[in-house]
ZARODO-900863 format. One record per residue (C-alpha): y, z, x; residue in one letter. Coordinates in steps of 0.001 Angstrom, whole numbers, plus 524288, in hexadecimal, padded with zeros to 5 digits. Example, Ala and Ser with C-alpha at 12.3 -4.5 7.8 and 13.67 -1.06 7.14 Angstrom:
% ZARODO-900863
7EE6C81E788300Ca
7FBDC81BE483566s
//
This chain:
% ZARODO-900863
83C001231272943m
8459E11B5073327n
848951214373DECi
84F301176074803t
85CA1119AB74D91n
85E2C109ED74DCEi
86556101F77434Bs
85F580F6F573E7Ae
86B6C0EFC374031l
867430F30774E3Dk
85A5C0EF7674E45v
85D2F0E1B674A1Fk
866AB0E1F07542Cs
85D680E5247600El
855280D9DB759AEi
85D6B0CFEF75876q
861B80D2A276773i
8540E0D33676AF9a
852940C66176740l
85ED40C09976BE3q
85B6F0C4F4778F1k
84EA70BE24777CCh
852CB0B24E77436q
85AEC0B26477E2Bl
8533A0B59978819g
85B5A0C17E78D6Eq
8500A0C9DF78DABg
84C530C7CA79ADAd
858470CBEF7A0ECe
85A540D85179759s
84BA40DD3F79C59e
84EE10DB847A9B7s
85BCA0E2E17A8C9l
855370EDD87A268y
847D10ED907A470k
8456A0FC277A9B3t
84FDE1034F7A0ABe
8482F0FB5D795F2v
83B0D0FE6F7989Da
83E7D10D7A799C1e
845BD10D0278E04i
83988105F6786D4l
82EE61100078C20q
8398C11A01787E9l
83A20114AE77AB5a
82B151143D77965v
828EF1223777E77q
832B412691772DDh
82A4611E057681Aq
81DA91237C76D55q
822BB131BC76B87a
8282112D1575DC5n
8370B12C7E761F6r
83929120F075A61l
846CA12187758D3v
8484112337768F0e
83EEA119B176A62a
8459410FAF761DBe
8537C112CB767F3l
84D0610FBE775C2l
845711029B7715Fy
852A00FDC476C6Cs
85A31101E7778DDq
84FCB0F9FF77F88v
8538D0EEFA7765Bl
861B10EFDD77B49e
85F860EE7A78815k
854570E3D678850q
855FE0DE56779B1p
8485F0D65D77722d
83F980DF2777D04h
832CF0DCCF774D2p
82E720EB5577707e
839BC0EF947733Fa
83A930E91276766l
82D720EB4176483y
82DBA0F99E765C6s
839570FA5F75D2Bl
8312C0F37A7534Dg
825B40FCBE754E1m
82ED610789753E9l
8343F102D7747ECa
8294910162741F1q
8252F10F6F7456Aq
83032113CF73EC1m
82E7610CEF733ADg
8376D10299733F7q
82F610F6027311As
83A070ED4172F6Dq
840A90EFB073B65t
834320F10A74251a
831070E2CD73F48e
83E3D0DFC274528q
83C040E2FD7515Aw
82CD70DF0A7529Bl
831FA0D23074DEEt
83D6B0D1CA75853a
832E30D6D3763FFa
829280C96875EA4s
835DA0C1D276072q
8376E0C7F476EA7v
829390C7707722Fq
8213B0BE517694Ep
814B90BF9B7729Ed
813C70CE9976F30s
807460D19F7656Av
80C550E03E76562k
817AB0DC6A75DE7t
811CC0D20775417w
8078F0DC3D75201f
810B00E64274F78s
818650DCAF746C3l
80CB50D8D473FCAg
808740E88273D36n
816F50EA207394Bl
816300DF7172EA6r
8072E0E44672BBFl
80CD30F10872841v
817750EABB71EDCq
80E370E33F71893e
814490D6F871E23q
807650D2D671F64f
8097A0C38072273l
815D80C66972C51e
80BDF0CF8B732A5a
800860C4E27325Ae
80AEC0BD9973A3Ck
80DDA0C61E744F7a
7FEFA0C9A9745BCy
7FD360BAA474847r
807820BA017528Fq
8021A0C5F575965a
7F5370BDE175A10l
7FC2A0B20C760F3t
7FD990BB1976D10i
7F03A0C33876BE9v
7E6750B9AC763E8p
7DE630C51E761CFa
7E1A90D43775EA5s
7D9300DD9475809l
7E5320E394750F7p
7EC6C0D5E674E03i
7E0530D1D9747ECf
7DE8B0DD1B73F8Dn
7ECBF0DC5073A6En
7ECE30CD33739C2l
7E2A90CFD7730BEg
7E8300D9FA72753y
7F47E0D2B77275Ea
7ED8E0C62C7227El
7E43B0CE47718B5q
7F1CD0D4277140Cq
7F3F10C6EF70F91q
7E5C90C3517095Dg
7E3DE0BAF57147Bl
7D5660C0AF7147Cf
7CEE20B65471BC8e
7D6E50B6BC727F3e
7D80C0C552727F1a
7C9480C7DB72972i
7CBAE0BCED73459n
7D38F0C60E73CF0y
7CCE20D23A738D2y
7C0110CCDC73E8Cq
7C63F0C87874B09k
7CBD70D6A974CC7a
7BE8C0D9C774B2El
7B92F0CFAD754ECd
7C28A0D71275DC2l
7BD440E41275B13k
7B0B60E58775075p
7B36C0F3C474E58d
7C3520F2E074B35f
7C23C0F99673DF6i
7CEA50F567738FCe
7CCCA0E70E7388Ca
7BDD90EA1B733D4d
7C3BD0F14E727C7v
7D0750E7457267An
7C44B0DDBB725A5l
7BC0C0E3D171BCBg
7C7EC0E5637143Dn
7CB710D7107149Da
7BD860D3E7710AAl
7BD3F0DD0F705A1h
7C83C0D85270026a
7C3190CB376FF97q
7B64D0D0806F9B5g
7AEBE0CBF07073Ek
7AA730D97370AFEl
79C240DA6670AE9p
798370E6CD702E1s
7907B0EC2170DCCe
79AE00EBE571681q
7A3070F31370E5Bq
79F7B100487101Al
7A0B40FD9371FB3h
7AF780F9B471DA2y
7B26A1069B71353a
7AE6A10EC171FABq
7B6D7105DC728BFl
7C2E71088371F7Fn
7C0001164671E88h
7BF0B115B372E42k
7CC1E10F4F72F06l
7D29F1173972685g
7CE9C1244D72CBCl
7D29211E5F739F5a
7E0A911A17734E5r
7E0F41290A72EBCk
7DFA412D5273AC8k
7E8D31263E741E8q
7F2DB128E773848g
7F37B11AC273300i
//
């Protein structure tokens, strides 16, 4: 259910202004002028979002952008908020803008990848995860999610490679281990003596996700 008070036209306008300000290098002046006020508004917006007052949070993040149009945290937060509100297209717009304003933000590229993964845009998700890895070369969740995006494209060998990289970082990472087993099984390469082990892992992971409400 869409409960936003900000129109699609307003979203596009704010994003356009953000990118224009960033390209013109005017963000520093705005940040200097409104630094304290912006920080206070942003903090209040975060509090509203954490309390699930999403409309109030959205309006406050937008106020931040009106004062500092290329504020990366506000752009990112609006993207995450839109995703939380079930507005995937709007979330994509905000996160893409955030990635252009702050291209070295791992969390932005990772969140973009996750958004695209949920939408089954596996190639685009792969691109976002790879971009994140150029910033942080070794990341457990990025390795795992990139592996899954590759697996969904039928690129099993490369997917297996990333699952193994994740397990090298954390050998007891159940999700990567389950994904590895599923990839091996899809290729007919899962030894029969390991099938029971992976069946038990799948069951354990399913129970954990159910407990978390996933």
